[in-house]
N, C-alpha and C positions, 0 to 999 in steps of 0.2 A: 785792057781789062781781062782778056782771055789768058794772057801770060801770067797775070797775078793769080788768077783762079787755078791755073795749071801748077804754078809754084806752090800754092797753098795745098792743093791736093797731094802733090809730091811730098810735102812736109808732113802731112797727116799720115800718108802711107808709110813713111819712114818711122814715125812715132808708133804706129800700130805694129809694125814689124819688130821694133825694139821691145814693146810690151809682150809680144808673143814669145820672143826669145827669153825674156825674164821669166815668164810663166813656165817655159820648158825647163829652165834651170831649177826653178823652185820645185816643180813636179818630180824631176829626177832626183832631187835631194830627199824626197819623202821615203820613209821606211815602207816595207810591204804592208804593215798594219795600217799605216796612215793612208796609203793608196787604196787599200780595200775599204776603208771607212769612207773615203771620197767617192769611190765607185758605188758603194751601197747607198750613199746619200743621193747620188745622181739617179739611181734606179728608183728610189722612193719618190723623188720629185717627178720623174717621168710617169710613174703610176698615178700620182695625184693629178697630173695634167690630163691623163687619159680618162680618169674617172670624171673630172670636171667637164671634159668634152662630151662624154656620154650623157652626163646629167643635163647638159645644155642642148642635147639633141644633135650634136655635131658628129660626123663620121670619125672613126679612128684615124690617127696619123699613119700615112703610108711611109715606111722607112725607105730611104734612098737605097738602091742596090749597091752592093759593095763594088769598089773599083776592081778592074782586072788585076792590078798589082796585088791586091789583098788575096784574090783567088790563087794567084801564082805562088805567093808566100805560103798559103795553106797547103797547096799541092806539094811544094818542096818539103815543108815540114812533115807532112803526113808520109811522104815517101821515105824520108830519113828515119822516122820513127818505126816504120814497118820493117826496115832492114836491120 
């Protein structure tokens, strides 16, 4: 029974990875205008969620801190722009 469950989980993980890969290909094929529209929609949805949380008396969502790799990228980019 455990082997069947592990095999099923592995199959689901592979299917999920394939979907993520397809999503990345689709996102990379979008124009800058399409990407900006997508980002704007996501921001509007986040604002609606925050307003709904406030109306329900819930605290605001605390964003996760950026990973160290993001900070390193930003440092390298900033250094390159300054020079």
